[in-house]
N, C-alpha and C positions, 0 to 999 in steps of 0.2 A: 454598443459599448460593450468593451469584455468583462466578463464576468467577475475576473480578479479584481477590476475598476468599480466593482458596482458597489455603492454603499448600501448600509444597513436597512435605510430607509428607503430607496429605491425599489419601485415595483419590481415582483419578480417578472417574467415572459409571460404573454397568456397559457394556459394550460394546454391550449393545442400548437403551440408554436415549439420549435427545434430549435436550440441553440448550439451553432458550430463553435465548440468548443477553441480548436485552432485556426479559424478562418479558411480551413484546407478542405472540410466535408472529411476527414478521417475519422472524426469522435465529434458526432451530435449528440445533445444530451435533450429529453423532456422531461420535466420536472411532474409527478404523478401527483405526490404529497409533499407538501413543503416542509423543510426544515427547523432548526431551533435558530437560524442565522448564521451569517458566515463567520462569529467568533467560534461558532461551534464545529468549525471544519477540522477535519483530522490533520495532524502535522507529521511531516515525514520521521521515519522512527518508533512510532506510536504503534502498538498492537492493535489494530482494528477488526471489528468483527462484523460481517456483511452475512446477507442472505441473498442467495444469485440463483437467478432462472436466466435459462439461455434459449433463446430461439433464433430461428431462421427468418430472413426477411418474410416468406411467405406464411408463418405463423408456424413450422413445424418445431414441436418443443423438442431440444435438446437435452436440457437438464431440468427435471420439473420442479427444482427448488433444493436448495441446500445450504446451512448455514458454513461459511468458510473464517477462519481467521489467518492472520497474516502481519506482518509488520511492514506497514506502508514506507514505499520507498525503495525497498529490498528487492522488488520484484521475484519474490518468491511464488508469485501466481502468473496467470496471462498478464503480458505487458499493459494489455487495453485494460483491464481491471485493476492492476497498480493506478494507473494513471487516473481512469474514471472515478475511483473513491478520492484522489485527492481534490477533486472538483464538487464534494459533495458537503452538505450539512450534517449534522447528527440528526438519525430519526428521519432525514428525506428518504424520499420513495423515487428513483427516477429511472426513465430509461436510455440505455446508450446505442447509438449506432455507430458499428465499427465497420471503417471501411465498405459500408453498403452490402455485406455480408450477413453479419449477425448483429442480434439484437438482447443487450445484458440488460435484464431487470434488477437494479440494485436497490436492496434497502441497509443504509449504513445503520446496524445497531448499536456500537459502542465504539469508543477509542478509549483508551487505557497508555500511559507511560511503560515502555518498554523498562524491565527492570535494571537496575545498576548493576554493571558487571564488575564492578570492585567489592560491592557489597555482598556479591552470591559465595555461600560455599562451594566450595571445591565439586561436590557432588551435583550439585544443582548445575554449575558452568557446564559439566559433563554432560547432564543431562538436555540442557539448551542445545548444546553443541551435535548434537547426537541427532535432536529434532532437526535443527537447521541442514545438518548434513542431507538427514532421509528427503527434506524438502527441496535441495537444491539450490535453497537461496541465499549461501554463505556471500556474502558482500566481498568484492574483491580488495576495498580498501581493509577490511577486516582481515581478511588474510595475507595483505601485504603487512600491516601492522603487526600480525603475529609471527609472519616470518622474521623480521627486523627486531622483535624482542629476543626470538629464539637465536637468532645469527649475534647478537650483542651478548647474551648469556654464556655462548659458547665462547667469544673472544675475551671476555673479563676472565672466565674460568681460565683459560690458555694463558693470560697475561698473569694471573696470580700464581699460576705453578712453574712460570718460567721464572718468577721472581725469588723461587725457594729453593 
């Protein structure tokens, strides 16, 4: 049964069993510590905080563990991490095997709603944009929208000036 179809009352797979997320072998999941239920799963656009340990299949440690925060679905981090977290429950600890090469141990610590950009003061918007730019995770949708607003503002200014 697909995990997205699993009901809250359905039993979790046995602890020693790997779940094939996409049924292609490209992303495998093994739950180490159960989470708080599927209703606690983070939603795209939320800011998530995880603890991440990275190893090769032979057990060689690549990254011994760090906390990482990012906007889910904006692909501000490695694509596999972004996708894996979307299949986790709050406080769940799981192993993810990616393309039979790397094992990610991820613990989902928290998920909070992103700030409403319309309500942020200009200085906070600039700080947020600077942070996003440094991370490289600006979404093409956001860039397209911002470009459309800028072009619309210029066109409106030209039209008002032409009427004078």
